[in-house]
C-alpha positions in Angstrom: -14.8 -15.4 -23.7 -11.8 -15.5 -20.5 -8.9 -13.2 -20.5 -6.3 -12.3 -18.4 -6.2 -8.0 -17.5 -3.6 -6.7 -15.7 -4.6 -5.7 -12.6 -3.3 -2.2 -11.6 -2.0 -1.4 -8.1 -5.2 0.8 -7.5 -7.5 -1.8 -7.7 -5.4 -4.3 -5.0 -7.7 -3.5 -2.7 -10.5 -4.8 -4.3 -8.5 -8.1 -4.6 -6.9 -8.4 -1.4 -10.7 -8.1 0.5 -11.2 -11.6 -1.5 -7.7 -12.7 -0.3 -8.7 -11.9 3.7 -11.8 -14.9 3.4 -9.2 -16.8 0.4 -5.7 -16.9 2.4 -4.9 -17.4 6.3 -2.8 -14.6 8.2 0.2 -16.5 7.4 0.3 -16.4 4.3 -1.4 -13.2 3.5 0.8 -9.8 2.6 -0.3 -6.2 3.5 -2.0 -4.8 1.5 0.4 -1.7 1.3 3.2 -4.7 0.7 1.3 -6.0 -2.6 1.1 -2.1 -3.6 4.3 -1.3 -3.2 5.7 -4.8 -5.0 3.5 -3.7 -7.8 4.4 -0.3 -8.6 8.1 -1.7 -7.9 7.7 -3.8 -10.8 8.4 -7.0 -8.5 4.9 -7.9 -8.6 2.3 -8.9 -11.8 -1.5 -8.9 -10.6 -3.4 -10.4 -13.4 -8.2 -10.0 -13.1 -9.2 -13.2 -14.5 -12.1 -11.7 -16.9 -15.3 -13.3 -18.4 -17.1 -10.5 -20.1 -16.0 -7.7 -18.7 -16.6 -9.1 -14.7 -13.7 -10.2 -12.4 -14.2 -13.8 -12.2 -10.7 -14.2 -10.1 -7.3 -13.0 -9.9 -4.0 -14.0 -10.0 -0.4 -12.4 -8.4 2.6 -13.3 -10.1 6.3 -12.5 -8.5 9.4 -11.8 -11.1 13.1 -11.2 -10.9 15.2 -9.7 -13.2 16.7 -12.2 -15.7 14.7 -14.8 -14.1 13.0 -16.7 -17.2 10.2 -18.1 -14.9 7.8 -16.2 -12.7 6.3 -17.5 -9.0 2.5 -17.7 -8.6 2.3 -15.6 -5.4 -1.8 -15.9 -5.4 -4.4 -17.2 -7.2 -7.8 -17.0 -6.2 -11.4 -17.5 -8.1 -14.5 -15.1 -6.9 -16.7 -18.0 -8.6 -15.9 -21.2 -7.4 -16.0 -24.7 -9.4 -16.8 -23.7 -12.6 -13.1 -24.0 -14.0 -11.7 -20.8 -13.5 -8.7 -21.8 -11.6 -7.6 -23.9 -14.2 -8.6 -21.6 -16.7 -6.4 -18.7 -15.4 -3.3 -21.2 -15.7 -3.7 -21.6 -18.8 -4.2 -18.6 -19.9 -1.0 -17.5 -17.4 1.1 -19.9 -19.7 0.7 -18.1 -22.2 1.9 -14.7 -20.3 4.7 -16.8 -19.4 6.0 -18.9 -21.1 9.4 -19.2 -19.5 7.6 -21.4 -16.6 6.1 -21.0 -13.3 6.7 -21.7 -10.1 3.7 -22.7 -7.2 4.6 -22.6 -3.7 1.5 -25.0 -1.8 1.8 -25.6 1.9 3.4 -28.9 2.0 1.2 -32.0 3.7 2.5 -32.7 7.1 2.0 -35.4 10.1 0.0 -34.4 12.2 -2.4 -31.7 10.9 -6.2 -31.3 11.5 -8.2 -33.4 9.4 -9.5 -30.8 7.6 -6.5 -29.0 6.8 -4.3 -32.1 5.6 -7.1 -32.4 3.6 -7.2 -29.0 2.1 -4.0 -29.5 0.9 -3.6 -32.7 -0.6 -6.2 -31.2 -2.5 -4.3 -28.0 -3.5 -1.3 -30.0 -4.4 -3.7 -32.0 -7.0 -5.1 -29.0 -8.6 -1.8 -27.5 -9.4 -0.4 -31.4 -10.8 -4.0 -31.8 -12.7 -3.4 -29.0 -14.1 0.7 -30.1 -15.7 2.9 -28.7 -12.9 5.4 -30.9 -11.5 5.9 -31.4 -8.2 9.8 -30.3 -7.6 12.3 -32.4 -4.8 12.5 -29.1 -2.9 10.5 -27.8 0.0 10.6 -23.9 1.4 10.3 -22.4 4.6 9.3 -18.8 4.2 8.2 -16.9 7.0 7.6 -20.3 9.2 5.6 -21.5 6.4 6.4 -25.2 4.7 5.9 -25.3 1.0 6.0 -28.0 -1.8 7.1 -26.4 -4.7 5.9 -27.2 -7.7 6.3 -25.3 -11.7 5.4 -26.0 -14.9 7.6 -25.0 -18.4 7.4 -25.7 -22.1 11.3 -26.2 -21.7 13.2 -28.5 -19.4 14.3 -27.1 -16.7 15.7 -28.9 -13.9 15.2 -28.7 -10.4 18.5 -27.0 -10.0 17.7 -24.2 -12.1 13.6 -24.1 -10.6 15.6 -23.7 -7.1 17.9 -20.6 -8.2 14.8 -18.9 -10.0 12.8 -19.6 -7.0 15.4 -18.1 -4.7 15.8 -15.4 -6.9 12.6 -14.4 -7.0 13.1 -14.0 -3.1 16.2 -11.9 -3.3 14.2 -9.5 -5.3 11.7 -8.7 -2.7 13.5 -9.4 0.6 16.6 -7.2 1.9 19.3 -10.0 2.8 19.3 -10.3 6.9 15.6 -11.2 6.2 16.5 -14.1 3.4 19.4 -15.4 6.0 16.4 -15.5 8.5 13.5 -16.3 7.3 14.0 -18.2 4.1 16.0 -21.5 3.4 15.1 -24.7 1.0 15.5 -28.1 1.6 15.8 -30.8 -0.9 13.9 -33.7 -0.1 15.4 -37.6 0.0 15.3 -38.9 -3.1 14.4 -42.9 -2.7 
């Protein structure tokens, strides 16, 4: 049976070893930052467990007075076995106010392998019931497509406000000004 188990901050090093293989340098936070965010209550890391054995992990960013959480990292230790979808389903139960996702945006000029990887990631989330928002974010130079899932009828405006609030909770104001922006896509 699959379950989510809170990951103590002391166990983040185990997940971080996997993160070095799973996420590029420009997307991966330093271990010390993950530990600090967890100790301060800004991040809620989870193990996906099956019969007492870790099968993957998810790290959720939260902010006071924000009903949604941001999926910061999701990775499975065993690939192509349905664990990612199962983990998202369990996270929905933990965060009924909604889940925001940032996935590297598809952009012209990418190498074919990278473009295919990004498209595959976006399809994974949409197949899992996430809706694409008409917003993209640029955070520390990386452009993300935003997606969300919610039991309610959350508007694009409330999703964007919550997303911004989560980042404001973890970054100083001068960093927000220099390294964070939201761009609404032109609607056809």
